[in-house]
N, CA, C and O atoms as a Maestro MAE file, in Angstrom:
{
 s_m_m2io_version
 :::
 2.0.0
}

f_m_ct {
 s_m_title
 :::
 protein
 m_atom[276] {
  # First column is atom index #
  i_m_mmod_type
  r_m_x_coord
  r_m_y_coord
  r_m_z_coord
  i_m_residue_number
  s_m_chain_name
  s_m_pdb_residue_name
  s_m_pdb_atom_name
  i_m_atomic_number
  :::
  1 25 0.822 -1.093 -0.042 1 A "MET " " N  " 7
  2 3 0.149 0.215 0.113 1 A "MET " " CA " 6
  3 2 1.067 1.054 0.098 1 A "MET " " C  " 6
  4 15 0.870 1.864 -0.808 1 A "MET " " O  " 8
  5 25 2.099 1.280 0.740 2 A "THR " " N  " 7
  6 3 2.759 2.570 0.633 2 A "THR " " CA " 6
  7 2 3.340 2.652 -0.543 2 A "THR " " C  " 6
  8 15 3.565 3.737 -1.080 2 A "THR " " O  " 8
  9 25 3.696 1.314 -1.157 3 A "SER " " N  " 7
  10 3 4.327 1.766 -2.737 3 A "SER " " CA " 6
  11 2 3.320 2.651 -3.829 3 A "SER " " C  " 6
  12 15 3.558 3.565 -4.619 3 A "SER " " O  " 8
  13 25 2.182 1.962 -3.486 4 A "TYR " " N  " 7
  14 3 1.036 2.635 -4.069 4 A "TYR " " CA " 6
  15 2 0.934 4.268 -4.050 4 A "TYR " " C  " 6
  16 15 0.946 5.108 -4.949 4 A "TYR " " O  " 8
  17 25 0.831 4.342 -2.684 5 A "ILE " " N  " 7
  18 3 0.735 5.948 -2.395 5 A "ILE " " CA " 6
  19 2 1.660 6.692 -2.511 5 A "ILE " " C  " 6
  20 15 1.392 7.893 -2.456 5 A "ILE " " O  " 8
  21 25 3.302 6.224 -2.745 6 A "GLU " " N  " 7
  22 3 4.317 7.090 -2.998 6 A "GLU " " CA " 6
  23 2 4.308 7.060 -4.590 6 A "GLU " " C  " 6
  24 15 4.753 8.050 -5.172 6 A "GLU " " O  " 8
  25 25 3.897 6.140 -5.221 7 A "SER " " N  " 7
  26 3 3.510 6.292 -6.885 7 A "SER " " CA " 6
  27 2 2.706 7.378 -7.251 7 A "SER " " C  " 6
  28 15 2.900 8.207 -8.139 7 A "SER " " O  " 8
  29 25 1.887 7.285 -6.551 8 A "THR " " N  " 7
  30 3 0.622 8.539 -6.950 8 A "THR " " CA " 6
  31 2 1.051 9.680 -6.665 8 A "THR " " C  " 6
  32 15 0.974 10.667 -7.396 8 A "THR " " O  " 8
  33 25 1.660 9.614 -5.300 9 A "ALA " " N  " 7
  34 3 2.107 10.901 -4.892 9 A "ALA " " CA " 6
  35 2 3.417 11.742 -6.190 9 A "ALA " " C  " 6
  36 15 3.577 12.891 -6.602 9 A "ALA " " O  " 8
  37 25 3.999 10.613 -6.403 10 A "GLY " " N  " 7
  38 3 5.028 11.035 -7.673 10 A "GLY " " CA " 6
  39 2 4.557 11.483 -8.799 10 A "GLY " " C  " 6
  40 15 4.952 12.494 -9.379 10 A "GLY " " O  " 8
  41 25 3.378 10.474 -9.279 11 A "VAL " " N  " 7
  42 3 2.721 11.198 -10.595 11 A "VAL " " CA " 6
  43 2 2.195 12.565 -10.459 11 A "VAL " " C  " 6
  44 15 2.408 13.440 -11.299 11 A "VAL " " O  " 8
  45 25 1.365 12.769 -9.174 12 A "ALA " " N  " 7
  46 3 0.927 14.103 -8.764 12 A "ALA " " CA " 6
  47 2 1.883 15.338 -8.908 12 A "ALA " " C  " 6
  48 15 1.659 16.490 -9.280 12 A "ALA " " O  " 8
  49 25 3.062 14.688 -8.474 13 A "ALA " " N  " 7
  50 3 4.152 15.579 -8.591 13 A "ALA " " CA " 6
  51 2 4.673 16.194 -10.444 13 A "ALA " " C  " 6
  52 15 5.267 17.179 -10.880 13 A "ALA " " O  " 8
  53 25 4.223 15.316 -10.876 14 A "GLY " " N  " 7
  54 3 4.543 15.683 -12.427 14 A "GLY " " CA " 6
  55 2 5.508 14.324 -12.482 14 A "GLY " " C  " 6
  56 15 5.780 14.282 -13.682 14 A "GLY " " O  " 8
  57 25 5.962 13.556 -12.060 15 A "GLY " " N  " 7
  58 3 6.743 12.027 -12.663 15 A "GLY " " CA " 6
  59 2 5.964 11.381 -13.248 15 A "GLY " " C  " 6
  60 15 5.272 10.883 -12.360 15 A "GLY " " O  " 8
  61 25 5.493 10.942 -14.481 16 A "ARG " " N  " 7
  62 3 4.727 10.242 -15.177 16 A "ARG " " CA " 6
  63 2 5.911 9.570 -15.992 16 A "ARG " " C  " 6
  64 15 5.447 8.529 -16.457 16 A "ARG " " O  " 8
  65 25 7.038 9.691 -16.310 17 A "SER " " N  " 7
  66 3 7.536 8.805 -16.588 17 A "SER " " CA " 6
  67 2 8.251 7.710 -16.112 17 A "SER " " C  " 6
  68 15 7.992 7.578 -14.916 17 A "SER " " O  " 8
  69 25 9.158 6.728 -16.568 18 A "GLY " " N  " 7
  70 3 10.222 6.036 -16.050 18 A "GLY " " CA " 6
  71 2 11.117 6.461 -15.210 18 A "GLY " " C  " 6
  72 15 11.565 5.819 -14.259 18 A "GLY " " O  " 8
  73 25 11.448 7.713 -15.580 19 A "VAL " " N  " 7
  74 3 12.846 8.446 -15.063 19 A "VAL " " CA " 6
  75 2 12.598 8.695 -13.677 19 A "VAL " " C  " 6
  76 15 13.561 8.578 -12.919 19 A "VAL " " O  " 8
  77 25 11.322 9.065 -13.135 20 A "THR " " N  " 7
  78 3 11.172 8.975 -11.589 20 A "THR " " CA " 6
  79 2 11.978 7.927 -10.710 20 A "THR " " C  " 6
  80 15 12.788 7.992 -9.786 20 A "THR " " O  " 8
  81 25 11.279 6.798 -11.545 21 A "ALA " " N  " 7
  82 3 11.549 5.422 -10.803 21 A "ALA " " CA " 6
  83 2 13.030 5.255 -10.846 21 A "ALA " " C  " 6
  84 15 13.473 4.794 -9.794 21 A "ALA " " O  " 8
  85 25 13.914 5.498 -11.762 22 A "ILE " " N  " 7
  86 3 15.071 5.367 -12.031 22 A "ILE " " CA " 6
  87 2 16.068 6.392 -11.253 22 A "ILE " " C  " 6
  88 15 17.260 6.212 -11.006 22 A "ILE " " O  " 8
  89 25 15.404 7.309 -10.992 23 A "VAL " " N  " 7
  90 3 16.399 8.555 -9.924 23 A "VAL " " CA " 6
  91 2 15.899 7.904 -8.964 23 A "VAL " " C  " 6
  92 15 16.821 7.316 -8.399 23 A "VAL " " O  " 8
  93 25 15.087 7.730 -8.557 24 A "THR " " N  " 7
  94 3 14.623 7.247 -7.139 24 A "THR " " CA " 6
  95 2 15.385 5.741 -6.783 24 A "THR " " C  " 6
  96 15 15.586 5.413 -5.614 24 A "THR " " O  " 8
  97 25 15.647 5.168 -7.549 25 A "GLY " " N  " 7
  98 3 16.404 3.790 -7.282 25 A "GLY " " CA " 6
  99 2 17.663 4.127 -7.033 25 A "GLY " " C  " 6
  100 15 18.292 3.624 -6.102 25 A "GLY " " O  " 8
  101 25 18.308 5.286 -8.092 26 A "LEU " " N  " 7
  102 3 19.709 5.563 -7.651 26 A "LEU " " CA " 6
  103 2 19.950 5.940 -6.336 26 A "LEU " " C  " 6
  104 15 20.877 5.510 -5.650 26 A "LEU " " O  " 8
  105 25 18.923 6.929 -5.907 27 A "LEU " " N  " 7
  106 3 19.165 7.864 -4.808 27 A "LEU " " CA " 6
  107 2 18.873 6.657 -3.527 27 A "LEU " " C  " 6
  108 15 19.546 6.781 -2.504 27 A "LEU " " O  " 8
  109 25 18.252 5.947 -3.581 28 A "PHE " " N  " 7
  110 3 18.290 4.858 -2.541 28 A "PHE " " CA " 6
  111 2 19.498 3.862 -2.956 28 A "PHE " " C  " 6
  112 15 19.544 3.105 -1.986 28 A "PHE " " O  " 8
  113 25 20.331 3.516 -3.710 29 A "LEU " " N  " 7
  114 3 21.499 3.020 -3.611 29 A "LEU " " CA " 6
  115 2 22.666 3.954 -3.100 29 A "LEU " " C  " 6
  116 15 23.735 3.577 -2.620 29 A "LEU " " O  " 8
  117 25 22.210 5.342 -3.316 30 A "ALA " " N  " 7
  118 3 23.161 6.374 -2.871 30 A "ALA " " CA " 6
  119 2 23.228 6.359 -0.890 30 A "ALA " " C  " 6
  120 15 24.095 6.599 -0.049 30 A "ALA " " O  " 8
  121 25 21.922 5.977 -0.875 31 A "ALA " " N  " 7
  122 3 21.163 6.153 0.689 31 A "ALA " " CA " 6
  123 2 22.218 4.886 1.233 31 A "ALA " " C  " 6
  124 15 22.893 5.139 2.230 31 A "ALA " " O  " 8
  125 25 22.334 3.778 0.701 32 A "ILE " " N  " 7
  126 3 22.876 2.512 1.003 32 A "ILE " " CA " 6
  127 2 24.191 2.602 1.771 32 A "ILE " " C  " 6
  128 15 24.543 1.943 2.749 32 A "ILE " " O  " 8
  129 25 24.974 3.761 0.974 33 A "GLY " " N  " 7
  130 3 26.372 3.950 1.407 33 A "GLY " " CA " 6
  131 2 26.180 5.010 2.271 33 A "GLY " " C  " 6
  132 15 27.036 4.941 3.152 33 A "GLY " " O  " 8
  133 25 25.255 6.214 2.468 34 A "ALA " " N  " 7
  134 3 25.010 6.834 3.840 34 A "ALA " " CA " 6
  135 2 24.683 6.451 4.821 34 A "ALA " " C  " 6
  136 15 24.771 7.234 5.767 34 A "ALA " " O  " 8
  137 25 24.164 5.106 5.060 35 A "ALA " " N  " 7
  138 3 23.418 4.412 6.111 35 A "ALA " " CA " 6
  139 2 24.393 4.295 7.442 35 A "ALA " " C  " 6
  140 15 24.057 4.478 8.612 35 A "ALA " " O  " 8
  141 25 25.683 3.943 6.933 36 A "PRO " " N  " 7
  142 3 26.539 3.501 8.191 36 A "PRO " " CA " 6
  143 2 26.737 5.261 8.800 36 A "PRO " " C  " 6
  144 15 26.400 5.456 9.968 36 A "PRO " " O  " 8
  145 25 27.134 6.148 8.195 37 A "PHE " " N  " 7
  146 3 27.026 7.469 8.814 37 A "PHE " " CA " 6
  147 2 25.878 7.715 9.656 37 A "PHE " " C  " 6
  148 15 26.038 8.135 10.802 37 A "PHE " " O  " 8
  149 25 24.710 7.482 9.169 38 A "ALA " " N  " 7
  150 3 23.542 7.938 9.734 38 A "ALA " " CA " 6
  151 2 23.351 7.064 11.197 38 A "ALA " " C  " 6
  152 15 22.549 7.390 12.073 38 A "ALA " " O  " 8
  153 25 24.253 5.902 11.263 39 A "ALA " " N  " 7
  154 3 23.732 5.066 12.447 39 A "ALA " " CA " 6
  155 2 25.174 5.759 13.645 39 A "ALA " " C  " 6
  156 15 25.450 5.471 14.810 39 A "ALA " " O  " 8
  157 25 25.757 6.664 12.735 40 A "LEU " " N  " 7
  158 3 26.628 7.359 14.286 40 A "LEU " " CA " 6
  159 2 25.906 8.247 15.110 40 A "LEU " " C  " 6
  160 15 26.154 8.538 16.281 40 A "LEU " " O  " 8
  161 25 24.843 8.716 14.279 41 A "VAL " " N  " 7
  162 3 23.877 9.835 15.171 41 A "VAL " " CA " 6
  163 2 23.510 9.175 16.128 41 A "VAL " " C  " 6
  164 15 23.323 7.993 15.836 41 A "VAL " " O  " 8
  165 25 23.259 9.525 17.521 42 A "PRO " " N  " 7
  166 3 23.045 9.161 18.580 42 A "PRO " " CA " 6
  167 2 21.198 9.415 18.506 42 A "PRO " " C  " 6
  168 15 20.644 10.360 17.945 42 A "PRO " " O  " 8
  169 25 20.502 8.247 19.262 43 A "GLN " " N  " 7
  170 3 18.732 8.316 19.296 43 A "GLN " " CA " 6
  171 2 18.388 9.443 19.912 43 A "GLN " " C  " 6
  172 15 17.253 9.884 19.735 43 A "GLN " " O  " 8
  173 25 19.417 10.195 20.851 44 A "ALA " " N  " 7
  174 3 19.281 11.045 21.717 44 A "ALA " " CA " 6
  175 2 18.823 12.288 20.648 44 A "ALA " " C  " 6
  176 15 17.762 12.905 20.736 44 A "ALA " " O  " 8
  177 25 19.829 12.499 19.663 45 A "ALA " " N  " 7
  178 3 19.848 13.434 18.904 45 A "ALA " " CA " 6
  179 2 18.966 13.706 17.934 45 A "ALA " " C  " 6
  180 15 18.687 14.833 17.525 45 A "ALA " " O  " 8
  181 25 18.445 12.506 17.495 46 A "THR " " N  " 7
  182 3 17.250 12.239 16.513 46 A "THR " " CA " 6
  183 2 15.745 12.375 17.009 46 A "THR " " C  " 6
  184 15 14.790 12.575 16.258 46 A "THR " " O  " 8
  185 25 15.673 12.210 18.612 47 A "ALA " " N  " 7
  186 3 14.402 11.978 19.058 47 A "ALA " " CA " 6
  187 2 13.638 13.450 19.090 47 A "ALA " " C  " 6
  188 15 12.426 13.305 18.930 47 A "ALA " " O  " 8
  189 25 13.954 14.519 19.219 48 A "PRO " " N  " 7
  190 3 13.549 16.035 19.081 48 A "PRO " " CA " 6
  191 2 13.395 16.034 17.737 48 A "PRO " " C  " 6
  192 15 12.325 16.552 17.419 48 A "PRO " " O  " 8
  193 25 14.045 15.655 16.821 49 A "ALA " " N  " 7
  194 3 13.514 15.914 14.961 49 A "ALA " " CA " 6
  195 2 12.312 15.410 14.788 49 A "ALA " " C  " 6
  196 15 11.400 15.976 14.185 49 A "ALA " " O  " 8
  197 25 12.245 14.011 15.459 50 A "LEU " " N  " 7
  198 3 11.213 13.482 15.134 50 A "LEU " " CA " 6
  199 2 9.576 13.718 15.865 50 A "LEU " " C  " 6
  200 15 8.488 13.429 15.369 50 A "LEU " " O  " 8
  201 25 9.828 14.240 16.981 51 A "ILE " " N  " 7
  202 3 9.038 14.884 17.694 51 A "ILE " " CA " 6
  203 2 8.470 16.089 16.769 51 A "ILE " " C  " 6
  204 15 7.290 16.184 16.432 51 A "ILE " " O  " 8
  205 25 9.382 16.890 16.456 52 A "LEU " " N  " 7
  206 3 9.098 18.032 15.644 52 A "LEU " " CA " 6
  207 2 8.369 17.785 14.414 52 A "LEU " " C  " 6
  208 15 7.504 18.627 14.173 52 A "LEU " " O  " 8
  209 25 8.504 16.815 13.550 53 A "VAL " " N  " 7
  210 3 8.081 16.363 12.194 53 A "VAL " " CA " 6
  211 2 6.665 15.782 12.752 53 A "VAL " " C  " 6
  212 15 5.619 16.085 12.178 53 A "VAL " " O  " 8
  213 25 6.675 15.089 13.686 54 A "GLY " " N  " 7
  214 3 5.127 14.795 14.242 54 A "GLY " " CA " 6
  215 2 4.517 15.702 14.440 54 A "GLY " " C  " 6
  216 15 3.412 15.679 13.897 54 A "GLY " " O  " 8
  217 25 4.734 16.522 14.988 55 A "SER " " N  " 7
  218 3 4.030 17.733 15.711 55 A "SER " " CA " 6
  219 2 3.632 18.757 14.203 55 A "SER " " C  " 6
  220 15 2.490 19.194 14.059 55 A "SER " " O  " 8
  221 25 4.652 19.014 13.249 56 A "MET " " N  " 7
  222 3 4.133 19.661 12.091 56 A "MET " " CA " 6
  223 2 2.862 18.718 11.096 56 A "MET " " C  " 6
  224 15 1.949 19.246 10.461 56 A "MET " " O  " 8
  225 25 3.116 17.355 11.192 57 A "MET " " N  " 7
  226 3 2.155 16.630 10.746 57 A "MET " " CA " 6
  227 2 0.992 16.561 11.379 57 A "MET " " C  " 6
  228 15 0.017 16.236 10.701 57 A "MET " " O  " 8
  229 25 0.826 16.814 12.656 58 A "LEU " " N  " 7
  230 3 -0.341 17.002 13.520 58 A "LEU " " CA " 6
  231 2 -1.321 18.294 13.230 58 A "LEU " " C  " 6
  232 15 -2.543 18.378 13.354 58 A "LEU " " O  " 8
  233 25 -0.344 19.284 12.793 59 A "THR " " N  " 7
  234 3 -1.244 20.557 12.597 59 A "THR " " CA " 6
  235 2 -2.127 20.739 11.517 59 A "THR " " C  " 6
  236 15 -2.559 21.858 11.239 59 A "THR " " O  " 8
  237 25 -2.506 19.476 10.729 60 A "THR " " N  " 7
  238 3 -3.431 19.483 9.888 60 A "THR " " CA " 6
  239 2 -4.796 18.731 10.428 60 A "THR " " C  " 6
  240 15 -5.888 18.575 9.882 60 A "THR " " O  " 8
  241 25 -4.309 18.338 11.686 61 A "VAL " " N  " 7
  242 3 -5.538 17.505 12.046 61 A "VAL " " CA " 6
  243 2 -6.755 18.606 12.183 61 A "VAL " " C  " 6
  244 15 -7.897 18.270 11.871 61 A "VAL " " O  " 8
  245 25 -6.503 19.784 12.609 62 A "SER " " N  " 7
  246 3 -7.412 21.061 12.902 62 A "SER " " CA " 6
  247 2 -8.458 20.963 11.733 62 A "SER " " C  " 6
  248 15 -9.651 21.225 11.882 62 A "SER " " O  " 8
  249 25 -7.835 20.525 10.451 63 A "GLU " " N  " 7
  250 3 -8.501 20.769 8.963 63 A "GLU " " CA " 6
  251 2 -9.630 19.650 9.044 63 A "GLU " " C  " 6
  252 15 -10.676 19.877 8.435 63 A "GLU " " O  " 8
  253 25 -9.515 18.608 9.660 64 A "ILE " " N  " 7
  254 3 -10.484 17.634 9.207 64 A "ILE " " CA " 6
  255 2 -11.620 17.535 9.911 64 A "ILE " " C  " 6
  256 15 -11.631 17.505 11.142 64 A "ILE " " O  " 8
  257 25 -12.974 17.458 8.959 65 A "ARG " " N  " 7
  258 3 -13.900 17.398 9.211 65 A "ARG " " CA " 6
  259 2 -14.719 16.683 10.047 65 A "ARG " " C  " 6
  260 15 -15.657 16.070 9.536 65 A "ARG " " O  " 8
  261 25 -14.496 16.630 11.602 66 A "TRP " " N  " 7
  262 3 -14.834 15.407 12.231 66 A "TRP " " CA " 6
  263 2 -16.536 14.758 12.212 66 A "TRP " " C  " 6
  264 15 -16.885 13.578 12.194 66 A "TRP " " O  " 8
  265 25 -17.387 16.005 12.223 67 A "ARG " " N  " 7
  266 3 -18.662 15.831 12.205 67 A "ARG " " CA " 6
  267 2 -19.259 15.215 11.322 67 A "ARG " " C  " 6
  268 15 -20.147 14.382 11.500 67 A "ARG " " O  " 8
  269 25 -18.591 15.763 9.794 68 A "ASP " " N  " 7
  270 3 -19.057 15.111 8.556 68 A "ASP " " CA " 6
  271 2 -18.336 13.876 7.963 68 A "ASP " " C  " 6
  272 15 -17.497 14.054 7.080 68 A "ASP " " O  " 8
  273 25 -18.686 12.377 8.501 69 A "PRO " " N  " 7
  274 3 -17.450 11.399 7.717 69 A "PRO " " CA " 6
  275 2 -17.940 11.260 6.491 69 A "PRO " " C  " 6
  276 15 -17.318 10.615 5.647 69 A "PRO " " O  " 8
  :::
 }
 m_bond[275] {
  # First column is bond index #
  i_m_from
  i_m_to
  i_m_order
  :::
  1 1 2 1
  2 2 3 1
  3 3 4 2
  4 3 5 1
  5 5 6 1
  6 6 7 1
  7 7 8 2
  8 7 9 1
  9 9 10 1
  10 10 11 1
  11 11 12 2
  12 11 13 1
  13 13 14 1
  14 14 15 1
  15 15 16 2
  16 15 17 1
  17 17 18 1
  18 18 19 1
  19 19 20 2
  20 19 21 1
  21 21 22 1
  22 22 23 1
  23 23 24 2
  24 23 25 1
  25 25 26 1
  26 26 27 1
  27 27 28 2
  28 27 29 1
  29 29 30 1
  30 30 31 1
  31 31 32 2
  32 31 33 1
  33 33 34 1
  34 34 35 1
  35 35 36 2
  36 35 37 1
  37 37 38 1
  38 38 39 1
  39 39 40 2
  40 39 41 1
  41 41 42 1
  42 42 43 1
  43 43 44 2
  44 43 45 1
  45 45 46 1
  46 46 47 1
  47 47 48 2
  48 47 49 1
  49 49 50 1
  50 50 51 1
  51 51 52 2
  52 51 53 1
  53 53 54 1
  54 54 55 1
  55 55 56 2
  56 55 57 1
  57 57 58 1
  58 58 59 1
  59 59 60 2
  60 59 61 1
  61 61 62 1
  62 62 63 1
  63 63 64 2
  64 63 65 1
  65 65 66 1
  66 66 67 1
  67 67 68 2
  68 67 69 1
  69 69 70 1
  70 70 71 1
  71 71 72 2
  72 71 73 1
  73 73 74 1
  74 74 75 1
  75 75 76 2
  76 75 77 1
  77 77 78 1
  78 78 79 1
  79 79 80 2
  80 79 81 1
  81 81 82 1
  82 82 83 1
  83 83 84 2
  84 83 85 1
  85 85 86 1
  86 86 87 1
  87 87 88 2
  88 87 89 1
  89 89 90 1
  90 90 91 1
  91 91 92 2
  92 91 93 1
  93 93 94 1
  94 94 95 1
  95 95 96 2
  96 95 97 1
  97 97 98 1
  98 98 99 1
  99 99 100 2
  100 99 101 1
  101 101 102 1
  102 102 103 1
  103 103 104 2
  104 103 105 1
  105 105 106 1
  106 106 107 1
  107 107 108 2
  108 107 109 1
  109 109 110 1
  110 110 111 1
  111 111 112 2
  112 111 113 1
  113 113 114 1
  114 114 115 1
  115 115 116 2
  116 115 117 1
  117 117 118 1
  118 118 119 1
  119 119 120 2
  120 119 121 1
  121 121 122 1
  122 122 123 1
  123 123 124 2
  124 123 125 1
  125 125 126 1
  126 126 127 1
  127 127 128 2
  128 127 129 1
  129 129 130 1
  130 130 131 1
  131 131 132 2
  132 131 133 1
  133 133 134 1
  134 134 135 1
  135 135 136 2
  136 135 137 1
  137 137 138 1
  138 138 139 1
  139 139 140 2
  140 139 141 1
  141 141 142 1
  142 142 143 1
  143 143 144 2
  144 143 145 1
  145 145 146 1
  146 146 147 1
  147 147 148 2
  148 147 149 1
  149 149 150 1
  150 150 151 1
  151 151 152 2
  152 151 153 1
  153 153 154 1
  154 154 155 1
  155 155 156 2
  156 155 157 1
  157 157 158 1
  158 158 159 1
  159 159 160 2
  160 159 161 1
  161 161 162 1
  162 162 163 1
  163 163 164 2
  164 163 165 1
  165 165 166 1
  166 166 167 1
  167 167 168 2
  168 167 169 1
  169 169 170 1
  170 170 171 1
  171 171 172 2
  172 171 173 1
  173 173 174 1
  174 174 175 1
  175 175 176 2
  176 175 177 1
  177 177 178 1
  178 178 179 1
  179 179 180 2
  180 179 181 1
  181 181 182 1
  182 182 183 1
  183 183 184 2
  184 183 185 1
  185 185 186 1
  186 186 187 1
  187 187 188 2
  188 187 189 1
  189 189 190 1
  190 190 191 1
  191 191 192 2
  192 191 193 1
  193 193 194 1
  194 194 195 1
  195 195 196 2
  196 195 197 1
  197 197 198 1
  198 198 199 1
  199 199 200 2
  200 199 201 1
  201 201 202 1
  202 202 203 1
  203 203 204 2
  204 203 205 1
  205 205 206 1
  206 206 207 1
  207 207 208 2
  208 207 209 1
  209 209 210 1
  210 210 211 1
  211 211 212 2
  212 211 213 1
  213 213 214 1
  214 214 215 1
  215 215 216 2
  216 215 217 1
  217 217 218 1
  218 218 219 1
  219 219 220 2
  220 219 221 1
  221 221 222 1
  222 222 223 1
  223 223 224 2
  224 223 225 1
  225 225 226 1
  226 226 227 1
  227 227 228 2
  228 227 229 1
  229 229 230 1
  230 230 231 1
  231 231 232 2
  232 231 233 1
  233 233 234 1
  234 234 235 1
  235 235 236 2
  236 235 237 1
  237 237 238 1
  238 238 239 1
  239 239 240 2
  240 239 241 1
  241 241 242 1
  242 242 243 1
  243 243 244 2
  244 243 245 1
  245 245 246 1
  246 246 247 1
  247 247 248 2
  248 247 249 1
  249 249 250 1
  250 250 251 1
  251 251 252 2
  252 251 253 1
  253 253 254 1
  254 254 255 1
  255 255 256 2
  256 255 257 1
  257 257 258 1
  258 258 259 1
  259 259 260 2
  260 259 261 1
  261 261 262 1
  262 262 263 1
  263 263 264 2
  264 263 265 1
  265 265 266 1
  266 266 267 1
  267 267 268 2
  268 267 269 1
  269 269 270 1
  270 270 271 1
  271 271 272 2
  272 271 273 1
  273 273 274 1
  274 274 275 1
  275 275 276 2
  :::
 }
}
């Protein structure tokens, strides 16, 4: 399901050709090389960033029409 949603988001952003998938694959290969360096960052340093991103994601909750399912 996640890959379908990501694919739909890519198409909505204008990536309708196969080049988008190729670039994404190449970036994932680059991320494999960068993964050991990301592991050097302690969890105590990443937790505040995750909390900040989560709080930014929650700002859209106020736009949900809860009374109109």
